[in-house]
C-alpha positions in Angstrom: 109.0 123.0 156.6 111.8 121.2 156.4 111.9 117.9 158.3 115.8 116.4 159.1 116.1 112.4 158.4 117.3 111.9 161.8 114.4 113.4 163.3 112.0 111.0 161.6 110.9 109.1 164.8 111.7 111.9 167.6 114.8 110.4 169.1 116.3 112.4 171.1 119.9 114.3 171.8 120.7 112.0 174.7 119.8 108.8 172.5 122.1 109.7 169.9 124.9 110.8 171.6 124.6 106.8 173.8 124.3 105.7 169.7 127.6 107.4 168.7 129.8 106.6 171.8 128.0 102.7 171.8 129.5 102.4 168.3 132.7 103.5 169.4 133.4 101.1 172.8 131.9 98.2 170.5 134.8 98.7 168.3 136.8 99.1 170.9 135.7 95.8 172.5 136.3 93.9 169.3 139.7 95.1 168.8 140.4 94.7 172.0 139.4 91.0 171.9 141.4 90.8 168.7 138.3 90.4 165.8 139.4 92.0 162.4 138.5 95.7 162.3 137.7 95.1 158.3 134.7 93.5 159.5 134.0 95.4 162.8 134.4 98.5 161.5 131.4 98.9 158.9 129.3 96.4 161.3 129.5 99.2 164.5 129.0 101.6 162.0 125.7 100.7 160.5 124.4 99.6 163.9 124.9 103.5 164.9 122.8 104.0 161.8 120.0 101.7 162.2 119.5 103.2 165.7 119.5 106.6 164.8 117.6 106.0 161.6 117.0 102.5 159.5 116.3 104.3 156.0 120.0 105.2 156.1 121.8 102.6 156.3 122.2 101.7 152.9 122.6 104.6 151.7 125.6 105.6 154.5 126.9 102.6 154.0 127.7 103.2 150.1 128.0 106.3 149.7 129.7 107.2 153.0 131.6 104.2 154.7 133.0 102.7 151.2 133.8 105.7 149.7 135.7 106.6 152.6 137.0 103.9 152.7 138.6 103.6 148.4 139.6 107.1 149.3 141.6 106.4 151.9 143.4 103.5 150.1 143.6 105.5 147.0 145.6 107.8 148.8 147.8 106.0 151.2 148.1 102.5 149.8 151.2 102.6 148.1 152.7 104.1 151.1 151.8 101.4 152.8 153.1 98.4 150.2 156.4 100.4 149.9 157.0 101.2 153.5 156.0 97.1 154.0 158.6 96.0 151.2 161.7 98.2 152.2 161.3 96.7 155.8 161.3 93.6 154.5 164.3 94.1 152.4 166.2 95.8 155.4 165.7 93.0 157.0 166.6 89.9 154.9 169.3 91.8 153.3 170.8 91.7 156.7 171.3 95.3 156.8 169.2 95.6 159.8 171.5 92.8 161.9 174.6 95.2 161.1 173.2 98.4 162.1 172.2 96.7 165.5 175.5 95.5 166.0 177.7 98.2 164.9 175.8 100.6 167.1 175.3 97.5 170.3 178.9 97.5 170.1 180.0 101.2 169.8 177.7 102.1 173.2 178.6 98.4 174.6 176.5 96.8 177.1 176.8 99.1 179.7 174.2 100.9 177.4 172.3 98.4 176.7 169.3 99.7 177.3 170.4 103.5 175.0 171.6 100.9 172.7 168.5 99.5 171.5 166.8 102.7 171.9 169.2 103.8 169.5 169.0 100.7 166.9 165.3 101.0 166.8 164.9 105.0 166.2 167.6 104.7 163.4 165.7 101.6 161.9 162.0 103.4 162.5 163.5 107.5 161.3 164.8 105.2 157.6 161.7 103.7 157.0 161.1 100.9 157.9 157.6 99.7 160.1 157.0 99.4 163.4 156.4 95.8 163.2 159.8 94.7 160.9 161.7 96.8 163.5 160.4 94.4 166.2 160.9 90.8 164.7 165.0 92.6 163.4 165.5 94.1 166.7 164.6 91.4 169.6 167.3 88.8 169.6 169.7 90.8 169.6 167.9 93.0 172.7 167.4 90.1 174.4 171.1 89.3 174.5 172.2 92.8 175.3 170.1 92.2 178.0 171.3 89.0 179.7 174.3 90.4 179.3 174.0 92.7 181.1 171.4 91.3 183.2 169.1 93.6 182.5 164.9 91.9 183.2 163.7 91.0 180.1 159.9 92.5 181.0 162.4 95.9 180.1 162.6 94.6 176.4 159.1 95.8 175.3 159.5 99.1 177.4 162.1 99.7 175.8 161.7 98.8 172.2 158.2 101.0 172.5 160.5 103.7 173.3 162.6 103.2 170.7 159.7 102.7 167.9 156.6 103.9 168.7 157.1 107.5 170.1 159.3 109.7 168.8 160.7 108.7 165.7 157.4 107.7 164.9 155.6 110.9 164.8 157.4 114.1 166.1 161.2 114.1 164.4 160.5 116.3 161.5 160.6 113.9 158.3 159.8 110.6 159.6 158.5 108.7 156.7 156.0 106.4 159.1 151.9 106.9 157.9 151.4 108.8 161.0 153.3 111.7 160.0 151.9 111.3 156.2 148.3 111.2 157.3 148.0 115.3 158.1 149.8 116.8 155.3 146.7 115.6 153.0 144.6 117.7 155.3 146.7 120.8 156.0 148.4 120.4 153.2 151.7 120.7 154.6 155.4 118.3 154.4 156.0 115.9 156.9 158.7 118.6 157.7 156.3 120.4 159.0 156.8 122.2 162.5 160.5 121.2 162.8 160.9 122.6 166.1 158.2 121.6 168.0 158.9 118.3 166.8 162.4 118.3 168.1 161.4 119.6 171.3 158.2 116.7 171.5 161.3 114.2 170.4 164.2 115.2 173.5 161.3 115.5 176.0 160.3 111.6 175.3 162.9 110.1 174.9 164.7 111.6 178.1 162.2 111.1 180.3 161.4 107.6 178.5 165.4 106.7 179.2 164.8 108.5 183.1 162.6 105.9 183.7 163.4 103.1 182.1 166.6 103.6 183.7 165.6 103.7 187.2 163.0 100.6 186.1 166.6 98.9 185.9 167.7 100.2 189.2 165.4 99.5 191.0 165.2 95.9 189.6 169.0 95.4 190.7 168.2 96.4 193.9 165.8 93.9 194.3 168.5 91.2 193.2 166.5 90.5 189.9 168.4 89.8 186.8 167.2 88.7 183.3 165.0 85.8 184.5 167.0 82.3 185.1 163.4 80.4 184.8 162.8 82.4 181.2 163.7 80.1 177.8 167.0 80.7 176.3 166.3 82.5 173.5 168.8 81.4 170.3 171.0 84.3 169.2 171.0 86.3 166.4 172.1 84.5 163.8 175.2 84.9 162.1 175.4 86.8 158.4 176.7 84.7 156.1 179.4 86.2 153.4 177.0 87.9 151.0 175.9 89.7 153.0 176.8 93.3 153.0 180.5 93.7 156.1 180.1 97.8 155.8 178.0 99.6 158.0 178.1 102.8 155.7 177.2 100.4 152.6 173.7 99.0 155.8 172.9 102.6 156.3 173.0 103.8 152.4 169.6 103.4 151.6 168.2 104.8 154.9 170.1 108.2 154.1 168.8 107.8 150.7 165.0 108.1 151.6 165.7 110.3 154.3 167.1 113.0 151.6 165.5 112.0 148.9 162.1 112.9 150.9 163.5 116.0 151.6 164.7 116.6 148.0 161.3 115.5 146.5 159.1 117.6 149.0 160.7 121.0 147.7 161.2 119.7 143.9 157.7 118.3 143.4 155.6 121.3 143.7 158.0 123.5 141.3 156.7 121.2 139.1 152.9 120.2 140.1 152.1 123.6 142.1 148.4 123.2 142.4 146.8 120.8 139.9 147.4 119.0 136.6 145.1 119.2 133.9 144.5 115.9 132.0 142.8 117.8 129.5 146.1 119.2 128.6 147.8 116.0 127.4 144.9 114.9 125.7 142.9 112.9 127.9 139.6 114.6 128.6 137.8 112.1 130.8 139.3 112.4 134.1 139.1 115.3 135.4 141.3 118.1 137.0 143.8 116.5 139.9 144.3 118.4 142.9 148.3 117.7 143.3 148.7 119.8 146.5 147.1 117.2 148.8 149.1 114.5 147.1 153.1 115.8 146.7 154.0 115.3 150.0 152.6 111.5 149.2 154.8 111.1 146.1 157.4 112.8 147.7 157.7 110.0 150.9 156.8 107.3 147.5 159.4 108.2 145.4 162.2 108.1 148.1 160.8 104.5 149.4 161.4 103.4 146.0 164.7 104.8 145.6 165.8 103.1 148.8 164.1 99.3 147.5 166.2 99.7 144.8 169.6 100.3 146.8 168.8 97.9 148.6 168.5 95.2 146.2 171.2 96.3 144.3 173.7 96.5 147.1 172.8 93.1 148.5 171.5 90.7 145.6 172.4 87.5 146.3 171.1 87.6 149.6 167.6 89.5 148.7 167.0 87.0 146.0 167.3 84.5 148.0 163.9 85.6 150.3 162.8 88.0 147.8 159.4 85.5 146.8 158.6 84.9 150.4 159.6 88.3 151.9 157.8 90.2 149.7 154.4 87.9 149.6 154.8 88.9 153.4 155.6 92.0 152.9 152.5 92.5 150.6 149.7 90.9 152.9 151.2 92.8 155.3 150.9 96.3 153.7 146.9 95.0 152.4 146.4 94.2 156.1 147.5 97.0 157.6 146.0 99.5 155.2 142.4 98.3 155.0 142.8 98.0 159.0 142.9 101.7 158.7 140.6 102.2 155.8 138.3 100.9 157.6 138.4 102.8 160.2 138.5 105.7 158.2 135.2 104.8 156.7 133.5 104.4 160.4 134.6 107.9 161.0 133.1 109.1 157.8 130.1 107.5 159.1 130.2 108.2 162.6 131.1 111.9 161.4 127.6 112.3 160.3 125.2 111.3 162.8 123.7 113.7 165.6 125.6 112.4 168.1 128.6 112.4 167.2 128.1 116.5 166.0 126.3 117.0 169.3 128.8 115.8 171.3 131.9 117.6 168.8 130.0 120.7 169.7 130.4 120.3 173.4 133.8 119.7 173.2 134.1 122.6 171.1 132.4 125.1 173.2 134.4 123.0 176.4 137.4 123.1 174.6 137.9 126.3 172.3 141.4 126.2 171.5 142.1 124.4 167.9 145.3 122.7 169.5 144.2 121.1 172.5 140.8 120.4 171.0 142.6 118.5 168.2 145.0 117.0 170.4 142.6 115.3 172.7 140.4 114.4 170.1 143.0 112.8 168.2 144.7 111.0 171.1 141.3 109.6 172.7 139.9 107.9 169.1 143.1 106.8 169.0 143.2 105.4 172.0 139.3 103.3 171.4 140.4 102.6 167.7 143.8 101.0 169.0 145.3 102.8 165.8 147.8 105.9 165.8 146.6 106.3 161.8 143.4 104.8 162.4 142.4 107.6 165.1 143.9 110.6 163.5 142.0 109.6 160.0 138.5 109.4 161.9 140.1 112.8 164.1 140.9 114.7 160.8 138.2 113.2 158.7 135.5 115.0 161.5 137.3 117.8 162.0 140.7 118.4 160.7 138.6 121.4 158.2 137.2 123.0 161.0 140.2 123.2 163.1 141.9 124.5 160.0 139.6 127.7 159.9 139.6 128.0 164.0 143.8 128.5 163.7 143.1 130.6 160.3 141.7 133.3 162.4 143.5 132.7 165.3 146.9 133.2 163.5 148.2 129.7 164.1 150.3 127.6 160.5 148.2 124.5 159.4 152.3 123.3 160.3 151.7 123.2 163.9 147.8 121.7 163.6 150.2 118.6 161.3 152.7 118.6 164.4 150.2 118.5 167.1 147.9 115.7 164.8 150.9 113.9 164.8 152.1 113.6 167.9 148.6 113.3 169.1 147.8 109.6 167.5 150.8 108.4 169.5 149.7 109.2 172.4 146.9 107.1 173.7 147.1 104.7 170.4 149.4 101.9 172.7 146.5 100.6 174.7 146.6 96.8 175.5 144.4 96.9 172.5 147.1 98.0 170.0 148.9 95.8 167.3 151.7 97.0 167.8 151.9 96.1 171.3 149.9 92.8 170.9 153.0 91.9 168.3 154.8 93.3 170.3 154.4 91.1 173.5 154.5 88.0 171.4 157.2 88.4 169.8 159.1 88.8 172.6 157.5 85.9 174.6 156.3 88.1 177.4 152.3 89.3 179.0 150.5 92.0 179.1 150.9 91.5 183.0 154.6 90.8 182.9 155.3 93.9 180.6 152.6 96.1 179.2 153.4 98.4 183.0 156.2 100.0 180.7 154.9 100.1 177.7 151.9 102.1 179.3 154.4 104.5 181.0 156.1 105.1 177.1 151.9 106.0 176.6 152.4 108.4 178.9 155.1 109.8 178.2 154.6 110.5 174.8 150.8 111.9 175.4 152.2 114.4 177.4 154.7 115.5 175.4 151.8 116.8 172.8 151.0 119.2 175.9 154.4 120.1 176.3 154.6 120.8 172.1 151.5 123.3 172.5 153.0 124.8 175.8 155.9 125.6 173.9 154.3 126.9 171.2 152.6 129.6 173.1 155.0 130.4 174.5 157.8 131.2 171.7 155.6 131.0 168.6 158.5 129.3 167.7 157.6 126.6 164.9 
C-alpha cells in the first residue's frame, strides 16, 4: 500500500489545518508590519511545508513556488510594465492635470466629492495605475475640498471610491490587472459579463456617494471645516506652455486604450484561434503555444502600447524632459508590483498543495456548495489576508479556479460570470489596513489610519456587498 508523503509522521488533519492557517496569518502579519512579501511569501510557504513534511521543502520551493512565480511573471509582467509606463506618461505630460481641471471646472466646487470621484474614475478606467492616480489627483482634491470647506480627512475615502472600486474590477473593459487575471483561468475577455459589471458599478457608486455625502453633512452640522490646523499643501503647479491645452488631446490616449482594447479583443482570436505551432515557421525547439489564454493579454498590451506612443507624440516636449526619470520610476514600480503579486502567487501554489488547505477547501465546498458564492468568499478572504486584490485572486484561482469552472459548467453558469465575480470579489476586502494602496494613499494625503481609514473601510464594505448583489442579480434574471 502506498503511503502519502504528508502522513509519514502521522500528523493529524487538525494540525495540517492549523499549519495552513498559521502560514496565511504570518504572511498577513508581516505585510501589515510593512515587510516585503517578496521575501516573506516564500518564507511563510516553506515554513508550512517544513511543519508538514521537512523532506518536501526543497522540491516544493523549486518545483512549485518558483514555477508558479515565474509563470505569473511570464504572463503578466508586460501588462504591469506597459500600464506603469502609460500611467507615468499621462502624469508627466500634464494630461492628468488637464482632465482633472476640466472635470472639476464642469462640476464646480459644490460637487467637489463627485468631481474627485469622476476624475479618478476617468483616469483609472483609461488605464492609469491606481498609485499614479493618487499622486495625480490629490493636489486638486485638496484645493477643491478647501474651497468647499469639506474636511480633508474625507479625501482618502473619496479617492478610494473613484480609484479602488468600480473602475478597478467591476466595469467591463477596464484594463486594470484585477480584471485581466481571470481571463487566463476562464478563457474569457476583459469585457466579460458587462451587465453584471454595470449593476455592480452603479451599486458601489451610488452607495459610495450617499455615504460620503452623509459624512460631509455630518461634519457641516458639527461645524467642522477643511481643518485650519492642517498644513497647507502647495497648490497644483501650473502647466507650462509646452503642455497640451485641449481636453480632447488629453483624453485621446485614454480613449484609444479603451476602444483599441475592444477592437483587439475581437480581432486577435480570428488570427490566433486556439494555438500557434512554431514548427510551421521552422522553429522546432519550441512547443505549441496555447493562445486561448493569451489573446486577452495581447489585446491589453497592444492597446497600452499605442496609448503610450500617442502620449509621446502629442506631448513630446514635456515628455522628453521628464522621460529618463519618469520611465525609470515606472519600471521600478512595475517590477516591484509584479514581483509582489508573483510571490503571493507562488505562495498560493505551495499552500494549495498542502493537505491542510485541501481539507479547508473541501470543508468550504461542503459548507458553500454554490460555486459563485464560494468563489466570492474565498477570493475576498484571501485578498484581505494578503492585502492585495491581484495577489488574493491569483491564489484563489490558482488553487480553486478549475474546480469553480467545472462546478459552474455542470450548473450551466457561464465562465464570464465566474470572471466578473472573481474580479469584483478581489476588490472587496483587499483594502484592509495593511494594503499597499491604502498606506500610499494615507501617506500622500498626510493623514493617518485613525483620521481617515473609517471612510476607506466603508468603501471596502460597500464593494464587498456589491459582489453578492451581483450574484443575486444573476440568479434572479440570468442576465450577464
